[in-house]
C-alpha positions as CSV (number, residue, x, y, z in Angstrom):
1,M,-23.0,-28.7,3.3
2,T,-19.9,-26.6,2.4
3,R,-16.9,-27.3,4.7
4,L,-13.9,-25.2,5.3
5,T,-10.4,-25.8,6.7
6,I,-10.0,-23.0,9.3
7,P,-7.0,-22.9,11.7
8,V,-9.1,-23.3,14.9
9,T,-7.6,-25.0,18.0
10,A,-9.6,-27.2,20.3
11,G,-9.3,-24.5,23.0
12,Q,-11.0,-21.9,20.7
13,L,-14.1,-24.0,20.1
14,H,-17.4,-23.3,21.9
15,G,-16.7,-19.7,22.6
16,C,-18.7,-16.6,21.9
17,V,-17.5,-15.0,18.7
18,A,-17.3,-11.6,17.0
19,I,-16.4,-11.6,13.3
20,G,-15.1,-8.7,11.4
21,N,-12.1,-7.0,9.7
22,F,-11.3,-5.1,12.9
23,D,-8.8,-3.0,11.0
24,G,-7.4,-0.4,13.4
25,V,-9.2,-1.9,16.4
26,H,-10.8,1.4,17.2
27,L,-13.2,2.6,19.9
28,G,-16.2,1.1,18.1
29,H,-14.5,-2.2,18.1
30,A,-13.7,-1.8,21.8
31,V,-17.5,-1.5,22.5
32,M,-18.1,-4.6,20.5
33,L,-15.4,-6.5,22.4
34,A,-16.8,-5.4,25.7
35,A,-20.3,-6.8,24.7
36,L,-18.5,-10.0,23.6
37,R,-16.9,-10.4,27.0
38,E,-20.2,-9.8,28.8
39,L,-22.0,-12.4,26.7
40,A,-19.1,-14.9,27.1
41,A,-19.2,-14.5,30.9
42,E,-23.0,-15.2,30.8
43,Q,-22.4,-18.3,28.8
44,G,-19.4,-19.4,30.9
45,T,-17.1,-19.5,28.0
46,Q,-14.3,-17.5,26.2
47,A,-14.5,-14.3,24.1
48,V,-13.2,-15.1,20.6
49,A,-12.5,-12.4,18.0
50,V,-12.3,-13.5,14.4
51,T,-10.5,-11.3,11.9
52,F,-10.0,-11.7,8.2
53,D,-6.7,-11.9,6.3
54,P,-6.5,-10.5,3.7
55,H,-9.2,-8.0,3.5
56,P,-12.1,-9.5,1.5
57,I,-11.9,-6.7,-1.1
58,A,-8.3,-7.7,-1.8
59,V,-9.6,-11.0,-3.1
60,L,-12.7,-9.7,-4.9
61,R,-11.4,-6.4,-6.3
62,P,-7.7,-6.0,-5.5
63,E,-7.5,-2.6,-7.2
64,F,-10.0,-1.2,-4.7
65,T,-8.3,-2.6,-1.6
66,P,-8.0,0.0,1.1
67,P,-4.6,0.5,2.8
68,I,-4.6,-1.3,6.1
69,L,-4.4,0.5,9.5
70,T,-2.9,-2.5,11.4
71,T,-0.7,-5.4,10.5
72,I,-2.2,-8.8,11.5
73,Q,0.2,-9.2,14.4
74,D,-0.7,-5.7,15.8
75,R,-4.4,-6.4,15.2
76,I,-4.1,-9.6,17.2
77,E,-2.4,-7.8,20.1
78,L,-4.9,-4.9,20.1
79,L,-7.9,-7.3,20.0
80,R,-6.4,-9.1,23.0
81,A,-5.8,-5.8,24.8
82,A,-9.5,-4.9,24.1
83,G,-10.7,-8.0,25.8
84,A,-10.6,-11.0,23.4
85,D,-9.4,-14.2,25.2
86,S,-8.5,-15.6,21.8
87,V,-8.1,-14.4,18.2
88,I,-8.7,-16.4,15.1
89,V,-7.3,-15.3,11.7
90,L,-9.8,-16.4,9.1
91,P,-8.1,-16.9,5.7
92,V,-10.1,-15.2,3.0
93,T,-10.5,-17.3,-0.2
94,K,-12.8,-17.1,-3.1
95,S,-14.6,-20.2,-1.9
96,L,-15.3,-18.5,1.4
97,L,-16.6,-15.3,-0.3
98,E,-18.8,-17.4,-2.7
99,M,-20.8,-18.8,0.2
100,T,-24.3,-17.6,0.7
101,A,-25.1,-15.9,4.0
102,E,-26.7,-19.1,5.3
103,Q,-23.8,-21.3,4.2
104,F,-21.4,-18.9,5.9
105,F,-23.3,-19.1,9.1
106,H,-23.5,-22.9,9.2
107,A,-20.0,-23.6,7.9
108,V,-18.1,-20.9,9.9
109,V,-20.2,-20.0,13.0
110,L,-21.7,-23.4,13.7
111,D,-19.4,-26.0,12.2
112,S,-16.0,-24.5,12.4
113,F,-16.3,-22.4,15.6
114,Q,-19.2,-24.3,17.3
115,A,-20.1,-20.9,18.7
116,K,-22.1,-20.5,21.9
117,G,-22.9,-16.9,21.2
118,V,-22.4,-14.1,18.6
119,V,-21.8,-10.4,18.9
120,E,-21.7,-8.0,15.9
121,G,-21.7,-4.4,15.0
122,P,-24.7,-2.7,13.5
123,N,-23.3,-2.7,9.9
124,F,-22.1,-6.3,9.8
125,R,-22.5,-7.9,6.4
126,F,-21.7,-11.4,5.4
127,G,-22.1,-14.0,2.7
128,R,-21.9,-13.7,-1.1
129,E,-22.3,-10.1,-2.3
130,R,-22.7,-9.1,1.3
131,K,-26.4,-10.0,1.2
132,G,-26.4,-11.1,4.9
133,D,-27.2,-8.4,7.4
134,T,-27.8,-8.2,11.2
135,A,-31.5,-9.1,10.9
136,M,-30.6,-12.2,8.9
137,L,-27.9,-13.1,11.4
138,Q,-30.3,-12.8,14.3
139,G,-32.8,-15.1,12.5
140,F,-30.1,-17.7,11.9
141,C,-29.0,-17.5,15.5
142,E,-32.5,-17.8,16.8
143,R,-33.2,-20.9,14.8
144,A,-30.0,-22.4,16.0
145,S,-30.6,-21.4,19.7
146,V,-27.4,-19.3,19.7
147,P,-27.6,-16.0,21.7
148,C,-26.9,-13.0,19.4
149,R,-26.3,-9.4,20.3
150,I,-26.0,-6.4,17.9
151,V,-24.2,-3.4,19.5
152,S,-25.4,0.1,18.9
153,P,-23.5,2.4,16.6
154,V,-20.6,4.3,18.3
155,E,-20.5,7.9,17.2
156,T,-18.5,11.1,17.9
157,N,-20.0,14.5,16.9
158,G,-22.6,12.7,14.9
159,Q,-20.0,10.8,12.9
160,L,-19.9,7.0,13.0
161,I,-16.5,5.7,14.2
162,S,-15.2,3.5,11.4
163,S,-11.9,2.4,9.8
164,S,-12.8,4.4,6.7
165,H,-13.3,7.6,8.6
166,I,-10.0,7.1,10.5
167,R,-8.2,6.6,7.2
168,E,-9.6,9.9,6.0
169,L,-8.3,11.6,9.1
170,I,-4.9,10.1,8.8
171,C,-4.7,11.3,5.2
172,S,-5.8,14.8,6.0
173,R,-3.3,15.7,8.7
174,S,-5.7,15.0,11.6
175,L,-3.7,12.3,13.2
176,H,-4.4,13.4,16.7
177,K,-8.1,13.0,16.1
178,A,-7.5,9.7,14.4
179,A,-5.6,8.5,17.5
180,Q,-8.5,9.6,19.7
181,L,-10.9,7.5,17.7
182,L,-8.5,4.6,17.6
183,G,-8.1,4.8,21.4
184,H,-4.4,4.2,20.9
185,P,-1.5,5.7,18.9
186,Y,-1.3,4.9,15.2
187,R,1.5,2.4,14.6
188,M,3.8,2.2,11.6
189,T,6.0,-0.8,11.1
190,G,8.8,-1.1,8.6
191,I,12.4,-2.1,7.9
192,V,15.2,0.3,8.6
193,R,17.2,0.9,5.4
194,R,20.3,3.0,4.7
195,G,19.7,6.6,3.6
196,A,21.9,9.5,2.5
197,G,23.1,10.0,6.1
198,R,22.3,13.7,5.9
199,G,20.5,13.7,9.2
200,A,23.6,12.6,11.1
201,G,25.5,15.3,9.4
202,L,23.0,17.9,10.8
203,G,23.3,16.4,14.3
204,F,20.0,14.5,14.1
205,P,20.6,10.9,12.8
206,T,17.5,9.2,11.4
207,A,16.3,5.7,10.9
208,N,14.9,5.5,7.3
209,L,11.8,3.4,7.4
210,A,11.0,1.4,4.3
211,E,8.5,-1.3,3.3
212,V,5.8,0.2,5.5
213,A,2.7,-2.1,5.3
214,T,0.2,0.2,6.7
215,L,-1.3,3.5,5.5
216,L,1.2,6.4,5.3
217,P,-0.1,9.6,6.9
218,A,-0.2,12.8,4.9
219,H,3.2,14.5,4.3
220,G,4.4,16.3,7.4
221,V,6.4,16.1,10.6
222,Y,4.9,14.0,13.4
223,A,5.5,13.3,17.1
224,G,5.8,9.6,18.0
225,R,7.5,7.2,20.3
226,T,9.1,3.8,20.2
227,T,10.3,1.2,22.6
228,R,13.8,-0.4,22.4
229,D,15.0,-2.9,25.0
230,G,12.2,-1.9,27.4
231,R,12.9,1.8,27.2
232,C,10.6,4.3,25.6
233,Y,12.1,7.0,23.3
234,P,10.5,10.1,21.7
235,V,10.6,9.9,17.9
236,A,10.3,12.9,15.5
237,V,9.1,11.5,12.2
238,S,9.2,13.2,8.8
239,I,7.0,11.8,6.1
240,G,7.5,12.9,2.5
241,P,10.2,14.5,0.3
242,N,12.9,16.8,1.6
243,P,12.2,20.1,-0.2
244,T,15.1,22.0,1.4
245,F,17.5,19.7,-0.5
246,G,15.4,19.5,-3.6
247,E,14.5,15.9,-3.1
248,H,11.2,14.6,-4.4
249,R,11.3,11.0,-3.3
250,E,8.9,10.1,-0.5
251,K,10.7,9.0,2.6
252,V,9.9,8.2,6.2
253,E,12.7,9.5,8.5
254,C,12.7,8.8,12.2
255,H,14.9,10.7,14.7
256,I,14.9,8.6,17.9
257,D,15.7,11.1,20.7
258,G,18.4,9.7,23.0
259,F,19.0,6.5,21.2
260,S,22.2,5.2,19.8
261,G,22.6,1.8,18.2
262,D,22.5,0.0,14.9
263,L,19.0,-0.5,13.5
264,Y,19.9,-1.2,9.8
265,D,17.8,-4.0,8.3
266,K,15.8,-4.5,11.5
267,I,12.1,-4.2,12.0
268,F,11.2,-0.9,13.6
269,Q,7.9,0.2,15.0
270,V,6.9,3.8,15.8
271,D,3.6,4.9,17.4
272,L,2.5,8.3,16.0
273,L,0.7,10.6,18.5
274,A,0.0,13.8,16.5
275,E,1.2,16.0,13.7
276,I,3.7,18.8,14.6
277,R,3.7,20.7,11.3
278,P,3.5,20.4,7.5
279,L,6.6,19.9,5.4
280,Q,8.3,23.1,4.3
281,S,11.4,24.3,2.5
282,F,14.0,26.4,4.5
283,D,16.2,29.1,3.0
284,S,19.3,27.9,5.0
285,I,20.7,24.9,6.7
286,E,20.8,26.9,10.0
287,R,17.1,27.5,9.8
288,L,16.4,23.9,9.1
289,V,18.5,22.7,12.1
290,Q,16.7,25.2,14.4
291,Q,13.3,23.9,13.2
292,I,14.4,20.3,13.8
293,R,15.5,21.2,17.3
294,E,12.0,22.7,17.9
295,D,10.3,19.6,16.4
296,V,12.3,17.3,18.7
297,E,11.5,19.4,21.8
298,T,7.8,19.3,20.8
299,T,8.0,15.6,20.5
300,R,9.6,15.3,24.0
301,L,6.8,17.5,25.5
302,M,4.1,15.2,24.0
303,Q,5.5,12.2,26.0
304,R,4.9,13.9,29.3
305,P,1.7,13.0,31.2
306,R,-0.7,15.9,31.4
307,G,-2.1,16.8,34.8
């Protein structure tokens, strides 16, 4: 029997498990995690979410790897917030992906995790060439006397909620809708690097975000927020070039309303709530500054609770 070395602690054994990419940890995943908690309670054990790193496609066909919606650290936090008692990051290797569906079930679910129950989504596929499906999984579980539950599809307006659909929304200036399907704001994480300093000269200093690991939204101006030292700040975010100054290089510029401090070379996270407007070129600096004022005010308004 094929054996794997998986970073599983003794405290993570004998739980009920849900295995998947969980990229974005969206509302469909939340339903799955709720079913996992229910089954774990029935079995008197913990709910364990198992996510992959990297995405299996990155190992099989790197050129087709989709941009991620969440970093591993954010994914772990979101899975815990959605109800997982514990999260296991399953390293994806060629040997893992070469396993048949039956080998994967025995080596991972039974041997490595010693699972007492399994919960999966309706489109779960596993094993070499993704030949394992939910019907096969249920058969394996039945023969091993392991309870198995397959959750129903979660749809909105007839559209299955999926990471792929959310990526499409983010790339088509529908970030507010994407955040609704995620069930939380869309987070970008990067490193603050020095820019031209033009924003400070206009009265709106910006943190220039570089090395962003997750999918960049379509070019535009967005309302967001960030937390520094326990305080929440509105953030107006511009993604794309600066047409007013004839710049064509893509940039991510974040104006943190009310914040003053040195962020250079530090990790910075911004949670995007919705798009404010597309990028545009202005015929004067005065008109640009007026528009930035309006963008910042719109961002402030979006932070206020709606009654």
